[in-house]
N, C-alpha and C positions, 0 to 999 in steps of 0.2 A: 438393134439393127446396125448401129455404127460399129459395134464390135465385130460384126460379120464382114462388113464391106466398106467401112470408112464413111466419110461424109457423102461420097458419091451414092451410097446406098440409101441415103435419107431423102429420097424424092417425095414429092407431095403424095403420089399414088402409093408408095411403099408405106409411108407414115399412116395414111388413111387405112390401108389394108391391115396393118399391125394394130391400129386402134379400133378396127371394126366399124369404121364410119365411112361416109362418102368423101371423095376428093373435094366436092363442093363445100362440105362442112368445114374441112381443113382450110380451104381458100376463103371461107367467110371470116375466119380469124387471122389468117396469114396470107397476104397478097402474094408474097414471094417466098421462095425457099430460104433466102437470106433472113427474112423476118422470123421464119419458123426456127431456124438454127440459132438465131440470137435469143429467142425465147427459151429454147432448150438449154443454151449456155447459161442464161440468167437463172433458170431453175436450178441448174447444177451448182452454181455459185451460191445461191440462197440456201440450198441444202447443206453445202459444206460450211457456210458461215453459221448456220443454225447449230451445227454440231460444235463449232468453236465456242459460240456463245453459251452453249449448254454446259461447258466444262466448268466445274466448280472451282472457284478461285480459293485455293487452300491457304493462302498467306505465304506459301513458299513459291516465290516467283519462278524458280527453275522448274519445279514440278508442274506448276500451272502451265508454263510455256511448253514443257514436254507433252503434257496431255492435250493441249490445243493443237500442237503440230502433229501429234500421233493421229488425231482425228482427221487429218488430211491424207494420211497414207491409205493405199488400197489394201486394207486388211480383211475385207469381206467381199462378197459378190457385188453388193451395191456400190461400194466405194471403188472396186476394181472397174466396174462399168463406167462410173463417173470419171475415173482417171483416163480410161480409153477415150471417152468422149472429149474430155479436156484436151488430150494430146492431139486428137484428130482435128478438133476445132482450131487449136493453135497452129497446127501445120497448114491448114487451109487458109487461115487468116493472115499468116505472116506476110505474104506478098501484097496484101491489101491494107494500106495504112488505117483506114476508118474501121476495118473489121477487127483489128487487133485491140482496139480501145476497150472493149469489155474485159479482156484479159488484164490489161494494164490497171483498170479501175478495180477489178476484183483482187488483184495482188496487193494493191495499195490498201484496200479495205482490210485484208488479212493482216498486213503489217501494222496498221493502225490499231487493230484490236490487240495484237501482241504488245505494242508500245503502251497501250492503256493498262497493261498488267505490270509495267515497270521495265520492259526491255528498251534499250536504246534503239534508235533508228538503224544503226549499223548492225546491231545484233539481230533485230527483227528481219532485216534484209538477208543477212547471212543464213539464218535458220530457215527462212522460207525458201531460199535458194537450195539449201540442202534437201528440204522436203520435195521441191520440184524435181531434183535429180533422182532422189529415191523413188518417186512416183514413176518416172520414166523407166528406171531400171527394174522396178518391181513388175511393171506391165510388160516390158519387152523381154525380160529374162526371169520369169517367175520361178523356174527351177533353181536358178542360181541365187537370186536375191529374194529370199523367202521373207514372209512377214517377221519371223524372228530376227533375221539379219537386218531387215529394215528398221525394226525397233531398236536393235543394238546400235546401229549406226546413228540413229537419231539421238539415242541416249548419250552416246559419246559426244556428238556435236553440241548438245545442250550442256553437258558437263564441262566441255572446254570453254564455252562461252561464259559460264559462271565460275571459271577459275579452277575447276577440278579436272581430273583426267577423264572423267566420263565413265 
């Protein structure tokens, strides 16, 4: 629903209708729309983080980093929807200091996972920033920034971080 109409579309009644339940049931678990959206964002982060943790550590730090970062790109319908939701959440949260905190925490969590594989803090920041930009471009310009181009850009960035041409 966020893909169709942004965060404004995600009212309690719309969520209840989409889920096939009553508004009262939604309100039983979420007193406010903000709580509902925070839960949705946390679910999205956990889903993404689960994909990163599932990447097999090959012993090749560059390849492991590439595979983890590739898992964040919107390469299929599910990840595309997650990216749209993330971008909508981020746009809505920017003017509200407390609301942006889940994004800050999630990005720190992603960088720390990359660092645990052997990347420096600077390299982890650089590469997650590249992925952030690619996600935005792949969602806003899918005909121009295709999955193949997104992967090639990421491969190049990882290659440059690890001393190659990429």
